Biopython code that builds the backbone (N, CA, C, O; Angstrom):
import numpy as np
from Bio.PDB.StructureBuilder import StructureBuilder

atoms = [
    (1, "UNK", "N", (55.656, -4.912, 14.552)),
    (1, "UNK", "CA", (56.771, -5.420, 15.317)),
    (1, "UNK", "C", (56.323, -6.657, 16.083)),
    (1, "UNK", "O", (55.273, -6.656, 16.727)),
    (2, "UNK", "N", (57.110, -7.686, 16.009)),
    (2, "UNK", "CA", (56.825, -8.918, 16.749)),
    (2, "UNK", "C", (57.948, -9.130, 17.757)),
    (2, "UNK", "O", (59.128, -9.029, 17.421)),
    (3, "UNK", "N", (57.564, -9.424, 18.998)),
    (3, "UNK", "CA", (58.546, -9.763, 20.033)),
    (3, "UNK", "C", (58.121, -11.079, 20.667)),
    (3, "UNK", "O", (56.982, -11.517, 20.512)),
    (4, "UNK", "N", (59.049, -11.702, 21.381)),
    (4, "UNK", "CA", (58.714, -12.958, 22.047)),
    (4, "UNK", "C", (57.979, -12.670, 23.360)),
    (4, "UNK", "O", (58.028, -11.557, 23.883)),
    (5, "UNK", "N", (57.310, -13.679, 23.872)),
    (5, "UNK", "CA", (56.640, -13.561, 25.171)),
    (5, "UNK", "C", (57.665, -13.223, 26.248)),
    (5, "UNK", "O", (57.404, -12.396, 27.122)),
    (6, "UNK", "N", (58.832, -13.865, 26.184)),
    (6, "UNK", "CA", (59.890, -13.601, 27.159)),
    (6, "UNK", "C", (60.346, -12.146, 27.136)),
    (6, "UNK", "O", (60.528, -11.532, 28.187)),
    (7, "UNK", "N", (60.532, -11.595, 25.935)),
    (7, "UNK", "CA", (60.939, -10.191, 25.808)),
    (7, "UNK", "C", (59.874, -9.261, 26.396)),
    (7, "UNK", "O", (60.192, -8.288, 27.080)),
    (8, "UNK", "N", (58.614, -9.576, 26.120)),
    (8, "UNK", "CA", (57.518, -8.740, 26.623)),
    (8, "UNK", "C", (57.451, -8.805, 28.153)),
    (8, "UNK", "O", (57.243, -7.787, 28.813)),
    (9, "UNK", "N", (57.628, -10.002, 28.710)),
    (9, "UNK", "CA", (57.632, -10.157, 30.169)),
    (9, "UNK", "C", (58.738, -9.326, 30.798)),
    (9, "UNK", "O", (58.519, -8.661, 31.811)),
    (10, "UNK", "N", (59.937, -9.360, 30.196)),
    (10, "UNK", "CA", (61.053, -8.581, 30.729)),
    (10, "UNK", "C", (60.751, -7.085, 30.691)),
    (10, "UNK", "O", (61.108, -6.360, 31.619)),
    (11, "UNK", "N", (60.103, -6.622, 29.637)),
    (11, "UNK", "CA", (59.723, -5.212, 29.554)),
    (11, "UNK", "C", (58.745, -4.832, 30.663)),
    (11, "UNK", "O", (58.816, -3.736, 31.218)),
    (12, "UNK", "N", (57.837, -5.745, 30.977)),
    (12, "UNK", "CA", (56.825, -5.469, 32.001)),
    (12, "UNK", "C", (57.365, -5.590, 33.420)),
    (12, "UNK", "O", (56.771, -5.042, 34.349)),
    (13, "UNK", "N", (58.476, -6.295, 33.607)),
    (13, "UNK", "CA", (59.045, -6.527, 34.941)),
    (13, "UNK", "C", (59.298, -5.244, 35.726)),
    (13, "UNK", "O", (59.200, -5.250, 36.953)),
    (14, "UNK", "N", (59.617, -4.157, 35.055)),
    (14, "UNK", "CA", (59.950, -2.926, 35.764)),
    (14, "UNK", "C", (58.718, -2.154, 36.256)),
    (14, "UNK", "O", (58.859, -1.149, 36.953)),
    (15, "UNK", "N", (57.536, -2.607, 35.905)),
    (15, "UNK", "CA", (56.301, -1.913, 36.288)),
    (15, "UNK", "C", (55.558, -2.656, 37.399)),
    (15, "UNK", "O", (55.640, -3.879, 37.511)),
    (16, "UNK", "N", (54.848, -1.907, 38.198)),
    (16, "UNK", "CA", (54.039, -2.457, 39.288)),
    (16, "UNK", "C", (52.885, -3.281, 38.720)),
    (16, "UNK", "O", (52.259, -2.891, 37.735)),
    (17, "UNK", "N", (52.613, -4.416, 39.346)),
    (17, "UNK", "CA", (51.540, -5.309, 38.888)),
    (17, "UNK", "C", (50.151, -4.668, 38.940)),
    (17, "UNK", "O", (49.238, -5.138, 38.260)),
    (18, "UNK", "N", (49.973, -3.617, 39.721)),
    (18, "UNK", "CA", (48.645, -3.015, 39.854)),
    (18, "UNK", "C", (48.337, -2.003, 38.750)),
    (18, "UNK", "O", (47.208, -1.523, 38.655)),
    (19, "UNK", "N", (49.330, -1.670, 37.909)),
    (19, "UNK", "CA", (49.086, -0.732, 36.815)),
    (19, "UNK", "C", (48.157, -1.361, 35.780)),
    (19, "UNK", "O", (48.231, -2.559, 35.507)),
    (20, "UNK", "N", (47.283, -0.536, 35.209)),
    (20, "UNK", "CA", (46.413, -1.011, 34.137)),
    (20, "UNK", "C", (47.154, -0.904, 32.810)),
    (20, "UNK", "O", (47.902, 0.049, 32.588)),
    (21, "UNK", "N", (46.950, -1.871, 31.936)),
    (21, "UNK", "CA", (47.598, -1.902, 30.633)),
    (21, "UNK", "C", (46.601, -1.425, 29.588)),
    (21, "UNK", "O", (45.525, -2.004, 29.435)),
    (22, "UNK", "N", (46.960, -0.370, 28.871)),
    (22, "UNK", "CA", (46.094, 0.208, 27.853)),
    (22, "UNK", "C", (46.561, -0.208, 26.464)),
    (22, "UNK", "O", (47.760, -0.339, 26.220)),
    (23, "UNK", "N", (45.632, -0.412, 25.572)),
    (23, "UNK", "CA", (45.936, -0.760, 24.186)),
    (23, "UNK", "C", (45.491, 0.358, 23.247)),
    (23, "UNK", "O", (44.923, 0.105, 22.184)),
    (24, "UNK", "N", (45.756, 1.593, 23.655)),
    (24, "UNK", "CA", (45.504, 2.782, 22.818)),
    (24, "UNK", "C", (44.075, 2.843, 22.294)),
    (24, "UNK", "O", (43.852, 3.152, 21.123)),
    (25, "UNK", "N", (43.125, 2.554, 23.142)),
    (25, "UNK", "CA", (41.720, 2.663, 22.764)),
    (25, "UNK", "C", (41.101, 1.384, 22.253)),
    (25, "UNK", "O", (39.884, 1.323, 22.074)),
    (26, "UNK", "N", (41.899, 0.358, 22.012)),
    (26, "UNK", "CA", (41.342, -0.919, 21.575)),
    (26, "UNK", "C", (40.866, -1.701, 22.791)),
    (26, "UNK", "O", (41.419, -1.568, 23.883)),
    (27, "UNK", "N", (39.853, -2.502, 22.597)),
    (27, "UNK", "CA", (39.269, -3.301, 23.669)),
    (27, "UNK", "C", (39.848, -4.720, 23.634)),
    (27, "UNK", "O", (39.587, -5.477, 22.698)),
    (28, "UNK", "N", (40.637, -5.075, 24.660)),
    (28, "UNK", "CA", (41.246, -6.411, 24.742)),
    (28, "UNK", "C", (40.161, -7.484, 24.785)),
    (28, "UNK", "O", (39.152, -7.329, 25.473)),
    (29, "UNK", "N", (40.375, -8.573, 24.045)),
    (29, "UNK", "CA", (39.431, -9.697, 24.040)),
    (29, "UNK", "C", (40.061, -10.937, 24.675)),
    (29, "UNK", "O", (39.541, -11.459, 25.661)),
    (30, "UNK", "N", (41.186, -11.414, 24.111)),
    (30, "UNK", "CA", (41.812, -12.630, 24.641)),
    (30, "UNK", "C", (43.179, -12.841, 23.998)),
    (30, "UNK", "O", (43.564, -12.151, 23.054)),
    (31, "UNK", "N", (43.897, -13.820, 24.544)),
    (31, "UNK", "CA", (45.103, -14.328, 23.912)),
    (31, "UNK", "C", (44.723, -15.600, 23.175)),
    (31, "UNK", "O", (43.929, -16.397, 23.675)),
    (32, "UNK", "N", (45.283, -15.792, 21.995)),
    (32, "UNK", "CA", (44.936, -16.938, 21.170)),
    (32, "UNK", "C", (46.208, -17.546, 20.597)),
    (32, "UNK", "O", (46.973, -16.868, 19.911)),
    (33, "UNK", "N", (46.433, -18.829, 20.882)),
    (33, "UNK", "CA", (47.615, -19.513, 20.388)),
    (33, "UNK", "C", (47.377, -19.965, 18.953)),
    (33, "UNK", "O", (46.452, -20.727, 18.674)),
    (34, "UNK", "N", (48.227, -19.483, 18.046)),
    (34, "UNK", "CA", (48.129, -19.841, 16.623)),
    (34, "UNK", "C", (49.347, -20.677, 16.265)),
    (34, "UNK", "O", (50.431, -20.142, 16.034)),
    (35, "UNK", "N", (49.167, -21.979, 16.221)),
    (35, "UNK", "CA", (50.276, -22.864, 15.913)),
    (35, "UNK", "C", (51.190, -23.045, 17.113)),
    (35, "UNK", "O", (50.850, -22.674, 18.236)),
    (36, "UNK", "N", (52.348, -23.620, 16.855)),
    (36, "UNK", "CA", (53.285, -23.931, 17.931)),
    (36, "UNK", "C", (54.124, -22.743, 18.378)),
    (36, "UNK", "O", (54.660, -22.753, 19.487)),
    (37, "UNK", "N", (54.247, -21.730, 17.547)),
    (37, "UNK", "CA", (55.207, -20.657, 17.813)),
    (37, "UNK", "C", (54.591, -19.266, 17.809)),
    (37, "UNK", "O", (55.332, -18.285, 17.751)),
    (38, "UNK", "N", (53.267, -19.138, 17.868)),
    (38, "UNK", "CA", (52.662, -17.827, 17.747)),
    (38, "UNK", "C", (51.529, -17.654, 18.753)),
    (38, "UNK", "O", (50.613, -18.473, 18.822)),
    (39, "UNK", "N", (51.606, -16.581, 19.527)),
    (39, "UNK", "CA", (50.551, -16.205, 20.466)),
    (39, "UNK", "C", (50.024, -14.852, 20.019)),
    (39, "UNK", "O", (50.786, -13.888, 19.940)),
    (40, "UNK", "N", (48.750, -14.766, 19.730)),
    (40, "UNK", "CA", (48.157, -13.540, 19.197)),
    (40, "UNK", "C", (47.277, -12.866, 20.234)),
    (40, "UNK", "O", (46.483, -13.521, 20.909)),
    (41, "UNK", "N", (47.423, -11.552, 20.358)),
    (41, "UNK", "CA", (46.529, -10.766, 21.204)),
    (41, "UNK", "C", (45.339, -10.390, 20.328)),
    (41, "UNK", "O", (45.506, -9.763, 19.282)),
    (42, "UNK", "N", (44.151, -10.768, 20.753)),
    (42, "UNK", "CA", (42.939, -10.435, 19.998)),
    (42, "UNK", "C", (42.200, -9.292, 20.684)),
    (42, "UNK", "O", (42.165, -9.191, 21.910)),
    (43, "UNK", "N", (41.626, -8.455, 19.871)),
    (43, "UNK", "CA", (40.844, -7.319, 20.351)),
    (43, "UNK", "C", (39.407, -7.470, 19.874)),
    (43, "UNK", "O", (39.124, -8.249, 18.964)),
    (44, "UNK", "N", (38.507, -6.724, 20.492)),
    (44, "UNK", "CA", (37.108, -6.739, 20.076)),
    (44, "UNK", "C", (36.966, -6.187, 18.658)),
    (44, "UNK", "O", (36.114, -6.637, 17.892)),
    (45, "UNK", "N", (37.805, -5.209, 18.315)),
    (45, "UNK", "CA", (37.767, -4.605, 16.999)),
    (45, "UNK", "C", (38.529, -5.488, 16.005)),
    (45, "UNK", "O", (39.465, -6.192, 16.385)),
    (46, "UNK", "N", (38.125, -5.445, 14.741)),
    (46, "UNK", "CA", (38.858, -6.172, 13.702)),
    (46, "UNK", "C", (39.964, -5.249, 13.192)),
    (46, "UNK", "O", (39.689, -4.163, 12.682)),
    (47, "UNK", "N", (41.216, -5.690, 13.333)),
    (47, "UNK", "CA", (42.377, -4.912, 12.933)),
    (47, "UNK", "C", (43.056, -5.654, 11.791)),
    (47, "UNK", "O", (43.235, -6.871, 11.852)),
    (48, "UNK", "N", (43.437, -4.916, 10.742)),
    (48, "UNK", "CA", (44.055, -5.558, 9.585)),
    (48, "UNK", "C", (44.965, -4.564, 8.867)),
    (48, "UNK", "O", (44.875, -3.356, 9.083)),
    (49, "UNK", "N", (45.837, -5.086, 8.015)),
    (49, "UNK", "CA", (46.670, -4.247, 7.152)),
    (49, "UNK", "C", (46.005, -4.187, 5.779)),
    (49, "UNK", "O", (45.611, -5.210, 5.220)),
    (50, "UNK", "N", (45.887, -2.966, 5.244)),
    (50, "UNK", "CA", (45.292, -2.813, 3.920)),
    (50, "UNK", "C", (46.334, -3.106, 2.832)),
    (50, "UNK", "O", (47.465, -3.487, 3.134)),
    (51, "UNK", "N", (45.945, -2.927, 1.576)),
    (51, "UNK", "CA", (46.829, -3.260, 0.452)),
    (51, "UNK", "C", (48.109, -2.430, 0.442)),
    (51, "UNK", "O", (49.111, -2.848, -0.138)),
    (52, "UNK", "N", (48.087, -1.261, 1.076)),
    (52, "UNK", "CA", (49.274, -0.409, 1.112)),
    (52, "UNK", "C", (50.147, -0.687, 2.335)),
    (52, "UNK", "O", (51.206, -0.081, 2.494)),
    (53, "UNK", "N", (49.697, -1.617, 3.213)),
    (53, "UNK", "CA", (50.467, -1.947, 4.408)),
    (53, "UNK", "C", (50.100, -1.118, 5.629)),
    (53, "UNK", "O", (50.713, -1.264, 6.687)),
    (54, "UNK", "N", (49.101, -0.246, 5.492)),
    (54, "UNK", "CA", (48.646, 0.571, 6.610)),
    (54, "UNK", "C", (47.755, -0.252, 7.533)),
    (54, "UNK", "O", (46.926, -1.031, 7.063)),
    (55, "UNK", "N", (47.921, -0.085, 8.843)),
    (55, "UNK", "CA", (47.082, -0.786, 9.811)),
    (55, "UNK", "C", (45.755, -0.060, 9.908)),
    (55, "UNK", "O", (45.718, 1.162, 10.054)),
    (56, "UNK", "N", (44.671, -0.807, 9.828)),
    (56, "UNK", "CA", (43.317, -0.247, 9.863)),
    (56, "UNK", "C", (42.479, -0.948, 10.920)),
    (56, "UNK", "O", (42.710, -2.114, 11.240)),
    (57, "UNK", "N", (41.506, -0.225, 11.459)),
    (57, "UNK", "CA", (40.515, -0.788, 12.365)),
    (57, "UNK", "C", (39.187, -0.720, 11.644)),
    (57, "UNK", "O", (38.740, 0.356, 11.246)),
    (58, "UNK", "N", (38.552, -1.879, 11.477)),
    (58, "UNK", "CA", (37.278, -1.930, 10.752)),
    (58, "UNK", "C", (36.197, -1.281, 11.590)),
    (58, "UNK", "O", (36.014, -1.615, 12.761)),
    (59, "UNK", "N", (35.489, -0.358, 10.981)),
    (59, "UNK", "CA", (34.393, 0.312, 11.675)),
    (59, "UNK", "C", (33.161, -0.566, 11.656)),
    (59, "UNK", "O", (32.944, -1.337, 10.721)),
    (60, "UNK", "N", (32.352, -0.442, 12.705)),
    (60, "UNK", "CA", (31.103, -1.208, 12.768)),
    (60, "UNK", "C", (30.130, -0.705, 11.716)),
    (60, "UNK", "O", (30.010, 0.499, 11.491)),
    (61, "UNK", "N", (29.439, -1.635, 11.075)),
    (61, "UNK", "CA", (28.412, -1.253, 10.107)),
    (61, "UNK", "C", (27.061, -1.212, 10.822)),
    (61, "UNK", "O", (26.718, -2.118, 11.582)),
    (62, "UNK", "N", (26.316, -0.166, 10.571)),
    (62, "UNK", "CA", (24.998, -0.027, 11.225)),
    (62, "UNK", "C", (23.889, -0.348, 10.283)),
    (62, "UNK", "O", (22.719, -0.285, 10.661)),
]
sb = StructureBuilder()
sb.init_structure("model")
sb.init_model(0)
sb.init_chain("A")
sb.init_seg("    ")
for serial, (resi, resn, name, xyz) in enumerate(atoms, 1):
    if name == "N":
        sb.init_residue(resn, " ", resi, " ")
    sb.init_atom(name, np.array(xyz, "f"), 0.0, 1.0, " ", f" {name:<3s}", serial, name[0])
structure = sb.get_structure()
């Protein structure tokens, strides 16, 4: 699901600024602007869709 920055801000407006934002176990890294119309949230983990369309998190290789 993709939403605009404005839509996301409006969703967050009802919450107190002191609340911590969780990403379901993923480690937030940064925001990255991709082109003129896309802002991507990057995580420490590599997240991708496989050939079947399932979202996957790449495990670390030891």
